[in-house]
Structure formats: structure tokens, C-alpha cells
PABAKE-757844 format. One record per residue (C-alpha): residue number from 0; residue in three letters; x, y, z. Coordinates in Angstrom, 1 decimal, always signed. Each point is the difference from the previous one (the first is absolute). Layout:
<nodes>
<node num="NUM" residu="Ala" xx="X" yy="Y" zz="Z"/>
...
</nodes>
This chain:
<nodes>
<node num="0" residu="Unk" xx="-77.2" yy="+42.6" zz="+98.4"/>
<node num="1" residu="Unk" xx="+2.3" yy="+3.0" zz="-0.1"/>
<node num="2" residu="Unk" xx="+3.7" yy="-1.1" zz="+0.3"/>
<node num="3" residu="Unk" xx="+2.3" yy="+1.7" zz="+2.5"/>
<node num="4" residu="Unk" xx="+3.2" yy="+1.0" zz="-1.7"/>
<node num="5" residu="Unk" xx="+2.9" yy="+0.9" zz="+2.4"/>
<node num="6" residu="Unk" xx="+1.6" yy="+3.2" zz="-1.5"/>
<node num="7" residu="Unk" xx="+3.7" yy="-0.6" zz="+0.1"/>
<node num="8" residu="Unk" xx="-0.8" yy="-2.6" zz="+2.6"/>
<node num="9" residu="Unk" xx="-1.4" yy="+0.8" zz="+3.4"/>
<node num="10" residu="Unk" xx="+1.6" yy="+3.4" zz="-0.3"/>
<node num="11" residu="Unk" xx="-1.6" yy="+1.6" zz="+3.0"/>
<node num="12" residu="Unk" xx="+1.3" yy="-2.7" zz="+2.3"/>
<node num="13" residu="Unk" xx="+3.4" yy="-0.5" zz="-1.6"/>
<node num="14" residu="Unk" xx="+2.4" yy="+1.9" zz="-2.3"/>
<node num="15" residu="Unk" xx="-1.5" yy="+0.0" zz="-3.5"/>
<node num="16" residu="Unk" xx="+1.2" yy="-2.4" zz="-2.7"/>
<node num="17" residu="Unk" xx="+2.0" yy="-2.1" zz="+2.4"/>
<node num="18" residu="Unk" xx="+0.0" yy="-3.7" zz="+0.8"/>
<node num="19" residu="Unk" xx="-1.4" yy="+0.9" zz="+3.4"/>
<node num="20" residu="Unk" xx="-2.9" yy="+1.9" zz="-1.6"/>
<node num="21" residu="Unk" xx="-0.8" yy="-2.9" zz="-2.4"/>
<node num="22" residu="Unk" xx="+0.2" yy="-2.6" zz="+2.7"/>
<node num="23" residu="Unk" xx="-2.3" yy="+2.0" zz="+2.3"/>
<node num="24" residu="Unk" xx="-2.5" yy="+0.4" zz="-2.8"/>
<node num="25" residu="Unk" xx="-0.2" yy="-3.7" zz="-0.5"/>
<node num="26" residu="Unk" xx="-0.3" yy="-0.5" zz="+3.8"/>
<node num="27" residu="Unk" xx="-2.9" yy="+2.5" zz="+0.1"/>
<node num="28" residu="Unk" xx="-1.8" yy="-2.0" zz="-2.7"/>
<node num="29" residu="Unk" xx="+0.2" yy="+2.4" zz="-2.9"/>
<node num="30" residu="Unk" xx="-1.1" yy="-1.4" zz="-3.4"/>
<node num="31" residu="Unk" xx="+2.8" yy="+1.6" zz="-1.9"/>
<node num="32" residu="Unk" xx="+3.1" yy="+2.1" zz="+0.4"/>
<node num="33" residu="Unk" xx="+0.9" yy="+2.9" zz="-2.2"/>
<node num="34" residu="Unk" xx="+3.7" yy="+0.8" zz="-0.5"/>
<node num="35" residu="Unk" xx="+2.1" yy="+2.3" zz="-2.3"/>
<node num="36" residu="Unk" xx="+2.8" yy="-1.2" zz="-2.2"/>
<node num="37" residu="Unk" xx="+3.0" yy="+1.9" zz="-1.4"/>
<node num="38" residu="Unk" xx="+3.1" yy="-1.1" zz="-1.8"/>
<node num="39" residu="Unk" xx="+3.4" yy="+0.4" zz="+1.6"/>
<node num="40" residu="Unk" xx="+3.3" yy="+1.0" zz="-1.8"/>
<node num="41" residu="Unk" xx="+1.0" yy="-3.6" zz="-0.3"/>
<node num="42" residu="Unk" xx="-3.4" yy="-1.1" zz="-1.4"/>
<node num="43" residu="Unk" xx="-1.5" yy="-1.4" zz="+3.2"/>
<node num="44" residu="Unk" xx="-3.6" yy="+0.6" zz="+1.0"/>
<node num="45" residu="Unk" xx="-0.3" yy="+1.9" zz="+3.2"/>
<node num="46" residu="Unk" xx="-3.2" yy="+0.7" zz="+1.9"/>
<node num="47" residu="Unk" xx="-0.2" yy="+3.7" zz="+0.8"/>
<node num="48" residu="Unk" xx="-2.6" yy="+2.7" zz="-0.6"/>
<node num="49" residu="Unk" xx="+2.2" yy="+3.1" zz="-0.6"/>
<node num="50" residu="Unk" xx="+2.6" yy="+0.3" zz="-2.7"/>
<node num="51" residu="Unk" xx="+2.5" yy="+1.2" zz="+2.6"/>
<node num="52" residu="Unk" xx="+1.1" yy="-1.5" zz="+3.3"/>
<node num="53" residu="Unk" xx="-0.2" yy="+2.0" zz="+3.2"/>
<node num="54" residu="Unk" xx="+3.6" yy="+1.0" zz="-0.4"/>
<node num="55" residu="Unk" xx="-0.7" yy="+1.5" zz="-3.4"/>
<node num="56" residu="Unk" xx="+1.5" yy="-2.8" zz="-2.2"/>
<node num="57" residu="Unk" xx="-2.0" yy="-1.0" zz="-3.0"/>
<node num="58" residu="Unk" xx="-0.8" yy="-3.7" zz="+0.0"/>
<node num="59" residu="Unk" xx="+0.7" yy="-0.2" zz="-3.7"/>
<node num="60" residu="Unk" xx="+3.6" yy="+1.2" zz="+0.7"/>
<node num="61" residu="Unk" xx="+0.5" yy="-2.4" zz="+2.9"/>
<node num="62" residu="Unk" xx="+1.0" yy="-3.7" zz="-0.1"/>
<node num="63" residu="Unk" xx="-2.2" yy="-2.5" zz="+1.9"/>
<node num="64" residu="Unk" xx="+2.7" yy="-0.8" zz="+2.5"/>
<node num="65" residu="Unk" xx="+0.3" yy="+3.7" zz="+0.9"/>
<node num="66" residu="Unk" xx="-3.6" yy="+0.5" zz="+0.8"/>
<node num="67" residu="Unk" xx="-1.0" yy="+0.3" zz="+3.7"/>
<node num="68" residu="Unk" xx="-0.8" yy="-3.4" zz="+1.6"/>
<node num="69" residu="Unk" xx="-3.7" yy="+0.9" zz="+0.4"/>
<node num="70" residu="Unk" xx="-0.5" yy="+0.4" zz="-3.7"/>
<node num="71" residu="Unk" xx="-0.9" yy="-3.5" zz="-1.2"/>
<node num="72" residu="Unk" xx="+0.3" yy="-1.5" zz="-3.5"/>
<node num="73" residu="Unk" xx="-3.1" yy="-1.2" zz="-1.8"/>
<node num="74" residu="Unk" xx="+0.6" yy="-3.7" zz="+0.5"/>
<node num="75" residu="Unk" xx="+0.3" yy="+0.3" zz="+3.8"/>
<node num="76" residu="Unk" xx="-3.0" yy="+2.2" zz="+0.1"/>
<node num="77" residu="Unk" xx="-2.1" yy="-2.5" zz="-1.9"/>
<node num="78" residu="Unk" xx="+1.2" yy="-2.7" zz="+2.4"/>
<node num="79" residu="Unk" xx="-1.2" yy="+2.1" zz="+2.9"/>
<node num="80" residu="Unk" xx="-3.4" yy="+0.2" zz="-1.6"/>
<node num="81" residu="Unk" xx="-0.3" yy="-3.7" zz="-0.4"/>
<node num="82" residu="Unk" xx="-3.6" yy="-1.2" zz="-0.1"/>
<node num="83" residu="Unk" xx="-1.7" yy="+3.2" zz="-1.1"/>
<node num="84" residu="Unk" xx="-0.2" yy="+2.1" zz="-3.2"/>
<node num="85" residu="Unk" xx="+2.5" yy="+2.7" zz="-0.8"/>
<node num="86" residu="Unk" xx="-0.6" yy="+3.2" zz="-2.0"/>
<node num="87" residu="Unk" xx="+3.4" yy="+0.9" zz="-1.6"/>
<node num="88" residu="Unk" xx="+0.0" yy="+3.6" zz="-0.8"/>
<node num="89" residu="Unk" xx="+2.7" yy="+0.8" zz="-2.6"/>
<node num="90" residu="Unk" xx="+1.4" yy="+3.5" zz="+0.6"/>
<node num="91" residu="Unk" xx="+0.9" yy="+1.8" zz="-3.2"/>
<node num="92" residu="Unk" xx="-0.9" yy="+3.7" zz="+0.3"/>
<node num="93" residu="Unk" xx="+1.4" yy="+2.3" zz="-2.7"/>
<node num="94" residu="Unk" xx="+0.9" yy="+2.5" zz="+2.8"/>
<node num="95" residu="Unk" xx="+2.2" yy="-2.5" zz="+1.8"/>
<node num="96" residu="Unk" xx="+3.7" yy="-0.6" zz="-0.7"/>
<node num="97" residu="Unk" xx="-0.7" yy="-3.7" zz="-0.7"/>
<node num="98" residu="Unk" xx="-2.6" yy="+0.7" zz="-2.7"/>
<node num="99" residu="Unk" xx="+0.6" yy="-2.6" zz="-2.7"/>
<node num="100" residu="Unk" xx="-2.0" yy="+0.1" zz="-3.2"/>
<node num="101" residu="Unk" xx="+1.2" yy="-3.5" zz="-0.9"/>
<node num="102" residu="Unk" xx="-1.5" yy="-1.4" zz="+3.2"/>
<node num="103" residu="Unk" xx="+2.9" yy="-2.2" zz="+1.0"/>
<node num="104" residu="Unk" xx="-1.5" yy="-0.5" zz="+3.4"/>
<node num="105" residu="Unk" xx="-2.9" yy="-1.8" zz="-1.6"/>
<node num="106" residu="Unk" xx="+2.3" yy="-2.2" zz="-2.0"/>
<node num="107" residu="Unk" xx="+2.0" yy="-0.7" zz="+3.2"/>
<node num="108" residu="Unk" xx="-3.2" yy="-1.0" zz="+1.8"/>
<node num="109" residu="Unk" xx="-1.0" yy="-2.2" zz="-2.9"/>
<node num="110" residu="Unk" xx="+3.4" yy="-1.7" zz="+0.2"/>
<node num="111" residu="Unk" xx="-0.2" yy="-0.6" zz="+3.7"/>
<node num="112" residu="Unk" xx="-3.6" yy="-1.0" zz="+0.4"/>
<node num="113" residu="Unk" xx="-0.5" yy="-1.9" zz="-3.2"/>
<node num="114" residu="Unk" xx="-3.6" yy="-0.7" zz="-1.3"/>
<node num="115" residu="Unk" xx="-2.7" yy="+2.1" zz="+1.6"/>
<node num="116" residu="Unk" xx="-1.4" yy="-1.3" zz="+3.3"/>
<node num="117" residu="Unk" xx="-3.5" yy="+0.6" zz="+1.3"/>
<node num="118" residu="Unk" xx="+1.7" yy="+1.3" zz="+3.2"/>
<node num="119" residu="Unk" xx="+1.5" yy="+3.0" zz="-1.7"/>
<node num="120" residu="Unk" xx="-1.8" yy="+3.1" zz="-1.1"/>
<node num="121" residu="Unk" xx="+2.3" yy="+2.4" zz="-2.0"/>
<node num="122" residu="Unk" xx="-0.8" yy="+3.7" zz="+0.1"/>
<node num="123" residu="Unk" xx="+1.5" yy="+3.4" zz="-1.0"/>
<node num="124" residu="Unk" xx="-1.0" yy="+3.6" zz="-0.4"/>
<node num="125" residu="Unk" xx="+1.8" yy="+0.0" zz="-3.3"/>
<node num="126" residu="Unk" xx="-2.2" yy="-1.3" zz="-2.8"/>
<node num="127" residu="Unk" xx="+2.8" yy="-1.3" zz="-2.1"/>
<node num="128" residu="Unk" xx="+1.5" yy="-1.9" zz="+2.9"/>
<node num="129" residu="Unk" xx="-3.2" yy="-1.9" zz="+0.9"/>
<node num="130" residu="Unk" xx="-0.5" yy="-0.7" zz="-3.8"/>
<node num="131" residu="Unk" xx="+3.5" yy="-1.5" zz="-0.1"/>
<node num="132" residu="Unk" xx="-1.0" yy="-2.2" zz="+2.9"/>
<node num="133" residu="Unk" xx="-2.8" yy="-1.4" zz="-2.2"/>
<node num="134" residu="Unk" xx="+2.4" yy="-0.6" zz="-2.9"/>
<node num="135" residu="Unk" xx="+2.5" yy="-1.9" zz="+2.1"/>
<node num="136" residu="Unk" xx="-2.7" yy="-1.7" zz="+2.2"/>
<node num="137" residu="Unk" xx="-2.9" yy="-0.7" zz="-2.4"/>
<node num="138" residu="Unk" xx="-1.9" yy="-1.9" zz="+2.7"/>
<node num="139" residu="Unk" xx="+1.0" yy="+2.4" zz="+2.9"/>
<node num="140" residu="Unk" xx="-2.4" yy="+2.0" zz="+2.1"/>
<node num="141" residu="Unk" xx="+0.7" yy="+3.7" zz="-0.7"/>
<node num="142" residu="Unk" xx="-1.5" yy="+3.3" zz="+1.3"/>
<node num="143" residu="Unk" xx="+0.3" yy="+3.6" zz="-0.9"/>
<node num="144" residu="Unk" xx="+0.7" yy="+2.4" zz="+2.9"/>
<node num="145" residu="Unk" xx="-1.6" yy="+3.4" zz="-0.4"/>
<node num="146" residu="Unk" xx="-0.8" yy="+3.1" zz="+2.0"/>
<node num="147" residu="Unk" xx="-3.3" yy="+0.4" zz="-2.0"/>
<node num="148" residu="Unk" xx="-2.8" yy="-2.3" zz="-0.9"/>
<node num="149" residu="Unk" xx="-1.9" yy="+1.7" zz="-2.8"/>
<node num="150" residu="Unk" xx="-1.9" yy="-2.0" zz="-2.6"/>
<node num="151" residu="Unk" xx="+2.7" yy="+0.3" zz="-2.6"/>
<node num="152" residu="Unk" xx="+2.7" yy="-1.4" zz="+2.3"/>
<node num="153" residu="Unk" xx="-2.3" yy="-2.9" zz="+1.1"/>
<node num="154" residu="Unk" xx="-0.9" yy="-0.9" zz="-3.6"/>
<node num="155" residu="Unk" xx="+3.7" yy="+0.2" zz="-1.2"/>
<node num="156" residu="Unk" xx="+1.1" yy="-2.2" zz="+2.8"/>
<node num="157" residu="Unk" xx="-2.7" yy="-2.6" zz="-0.7"/>
<node num="158" residu="Unk" xx="+0.7" yy="+0.1" zz="-3.8"/>
<node num="159" residu="Unk" xx="+3.7" yy="-0.7" zz="+0.6"/>
<node num="160" residu="Unk" xx="-0.9" yy="-3.2" zz="+1.8"/>
<node num="161" residu="Unk" xx="+1.1" yy="+0.9" zz="+3.5"/>
<node num="162" residu="Unk" xx="-1.7" yy="-1.8" zz="+2.9"/>
<node num="163" residu="Unk" xx="-0.3" yy="+3.0" zz="+2.2"/>
<node num="164" residu="Unk" xx="+0.1" yy="+3.8" zz="+0.4"/>
<node num="165" residu="Unk" xx="+1.7" yy="+1.4" zz="+3.1"/>
<node num="166" residu="Unk" xx="-1.4" yy="+3.5" zz="+0.6"/>
<node num="167" residu="Unk" xx="+0.7" yy="+2.5" zz="+2.8"/>
<node num="168" residu="Unk" xx="-2.5" yy="-0.4" zz="+2.8"/>
<node num="169" residu="Unk" xx="-1.0" yy="+3.6" zz="+0.0"/>
<node num="170" residu="Unk" xx="-1.3" yy="+0.0" zz="-3.6"/>
<node num="171" residu="Unk" xx="-2.0" yy="-3.2" zz="+0.2"/>
<node num="172" residu="Unk" xx="-3.8" yy="+0.1" zz="+0.1"/>
<node num="173" residu="Unk" xx="-2.6" yy="-2.7" zz="-0.3"/>
<node num="174" residu="Unk" xx="-0.8" yy="+0.8" zz="-3.7"/>
<node num="175" residu="Unk" xx="+3.7" yy="-0.5" zz="-1.0"/>
<node num="176" residu="Unk" xx="+0.1" yy="-3.3" zz="+1.8"/>
<node num="177" residu="Unk" xx="-3.2" yy="-1.1" zz="-1.8"/>
<node num="178" residu="Unk" xx="+1.4" yy="+1.1" zz="-3.4"/>
<node num="179" residu="Unk" xx="+3.3" yy="-1.9" zz="+0.5"/>
<node num="180" residu="Unk" xx="-1.8" yy="-3.1" zz="+1.1"/>
<node num="181" residu="Unk" xx="-2.3" yy="+0.2" zz="-3.0"/>
<node num="182" residu="Unk" xx="+3.1" yy="-0.3" zz="-2.2"/>
<node num="183" residu="Unk" xx="+1.4" yy="-2.9" zz="+2.0"/>
<node num="184" residu="Unk" xx="+2.6" yy="+2.0" zz="+1.9"/>
<node num="185" residu="Unk" xx="+0.8" yy="-0.5" zz="+3.7"/>
<node num="186" residu="Unk" xx="+0.4" yy="+3.2" zz="+2.0"/>
<node num="187" residu="Unk" xx="+2.7" yy="+0.1" zz="+2.7"/>
<node num="188" residu="Unk" xx="+0.3" yy="+3.4" zz="+1.6"/>
<node num="189" residu="Unk" xx="+3.0" yy="+1.7" zz="+1.7"/>
<node num="190" residu="Unk" xx="+0.7" yy="+1.0" zz="+2.7"/>
<node num="191" residu="Unk" xx="-2.8" yy="-0.1" zz="+2.6"/>
<node num="192" residu="Unk" xx="+0.6" yy="+0.0" zz="+3.8"/>
<node num="193" residu="Unk" xx="-3.4" yy="+1.4" zz="+1.2"/>
<node num="194" residu="Unk" xx="-2.4" yy="-2.6" zz="+1.2"/>
<node num="195" residu="Unk" xx="-3.1" yy="+2.0" zz="-1.0"/>
<node num="196" residu="Unk" xx="+1.3" yy="+0.4" zz="-3.5"/>
<node num="197" residu="Unk" xx="+0.9" yy="-3.7" zz="-0.1"/>
<node num="198" residu="Unk" xx="-3.6" yy="-0.9" zz="+0.9"/>
<node num="199" residu="Unk" xx="-1.3" yy="+2.2" zz="-2.8"/>
<node num="200" residu="Unk" xx="+2.4" yy="-1.5" zz="-2.6"/>
<node num="201" residu="Unk" xx="-0.9" yy="-3.5" zz="+1.1"/>
<node num="202" residu="Unk" xx="-3.7" yy="+0.8" zz="-0.3"/>
<node num="203" residu="Unk" xx="+0.6" yy="+1.2" zz="-3.6"/>
<node num="204" residu="Unk" xx="+1.7" yy="-3.4" zz="-0.7"/>
<node num="205" residu="Unk" xx="+3.5" yy="+1.1" zz="-0.7"/>
<node num="206" residu="Unk" xx="+2.2" yy="-3.1" zz="-0.5"/>
<node num="207" residu="Unk" xx="+2.9" yy="+1.0" zz="+2.1"/>
<node num="208" residu="Unk" xx="+1.1" yy="+2.7" zz="+2.5"/>
<node num="209" residu="Unk" xx="+3.7" yy="+0.8" zz="+0.2"/>
<node num="210" residu="Unk" xx="+0.7" yy="+1.2" zz="+3.5"/>
<node num="211" residu="Unk" xx="+2.8" yy="+0.7" zz="+2.5"/>
<node num="212" residu="Unk" xx="-2.1" yy="-1.5" zz="+2.7"/>
<node num="213" residu="Unk" xx="-1.1" yy="-3.5" zz="-1.2"/>
<node num="214" residu="Unk" xx="-1.1" yy="-1.0" zz="+3.5"/>
<node num="215" residu="Unk" xx="-2.5" yy="+2.9" zz="+0.0"/>
<node num="216" residu="Unk" xx="-1.3" yy="-0.9" zz="-3.4"/>
<node num="217" residu="Unk" xx="-0.4" yy="-3.6" zz="+1.0"/>
<node num="218" residu="Unk" xx="-1.9" yy="+1.0" zz="+3.1"/>
<node num="219" residu="Unk" xx="-2.3" yy="+2.2" zz="-2.1"/>
<node num="220" residu="Unk" xx="-0.6" yy="-2.9" zz="-2.4"/>
<node num="221" residu="Unk" xx="-0.9" yy="-2.4" zz="+2.8"/>
<node num="222" residu="Unk" xx="-2.6" yy="+2.4" zz="+1.3"/>
</nodes>
């Protein structure tokens, strides 16, 4: 069965990456919530997709107490997702002001969450970041986020011991899904909101669909 992963929560129904979005996703019946984590100036873990707030301030230059009320911290976000899995995407893009080659955010997550739980799936677009997750959480579930899904990327991800590969929806075809599965990798695609495409992906056996409309995906799956 293909899992329905609520992208930044139920982000079509509520503001993305907010407690309201996470709570709504749980109420809708999503199997998992995906959220984004960044480190604040005072070393707290904030849940926010972009490196900058709407007013232009960089999160990495802003203390937790100075963030807008709607920007939750990781602990509160996980509490809002109680009862379902959570895909914690660690943002560490070299183009962003908070890029950190030492991956302090990963270390902070390790400190706060302790030993790896089956509820958490850690992912990142930065290879070294997701590798650091495996070093600090040897038993953790990890996934590599990618905008491509060529054979070399699939094979590298499998060889590194990651549980899953998270490719962009538009580059996924049935052959790539089969290849990943043959190497023991789960395939969770992002971000698909089109019901017809969801049906196609489910028919190919993708393991998860990350979507802004989890209610739509759940309806497609039921049919």
C-alpha cells in the first residue's frame, strides 16, 4: 500500500509547516507528515521551509523567541503529529545563509530525539547531511532527496545503506521504481497533487506520495 505523506502538513488546507497543518493532516488520516527543520541563532530547531522569514530575516540570525508565533519548534511539531510517522527533512543547502558543513542541526536533532525511532525518517538533499544522520543514528531510517532518479543515484543511495530514495515526481517512471525496489530501496516521491498521476504512481508500486492534499491522495487510494 502506498503511504500518504502530508507535505509540510495538510498545506493546501492550512498554512504550511504549522501546528494547524500537522494537526489537520493527522485528522485527515495521513500516514506520515513531512516537515522542514532549520537551526536558529540560539541553537533551537525551528520548522520552516525557507531560509528567510516573510519579513526577510534569516532564521539562522534570529533567536527562537523572536520568530513569528506560527513558526513552531521541532518538539511541538512532533507532538502535533502524535500517532503517525514523521519525515524530518534537514535543510542544509549550500546556497542558503544557514549552510553548515559541520551539520550542527543533525547533532542537535540527535541530542533532542535520542536513539532512532521507527517513527522518524530523516532526509536531506545534501548527501553529507543524510550521511551524518546515519553516523549519529546508526539504526535510524534515512532517505536521500533528489531531483533525479538515474541508475547511478539509485545505486549510490542503496550502497550507502539508506532506506529510501525521495525523487521528484516528474522524473519518476516505472523502470526507476523497479530498479530501486530491486536494490531494497523504498521510493517516496515529491510532490504530487494530481489524482491521475497519483493513480499511476500507486499502480507502479511507489512506497509513498508526498502531497499538499493528503485528503485527495487518501481518496485515490481508497478507490
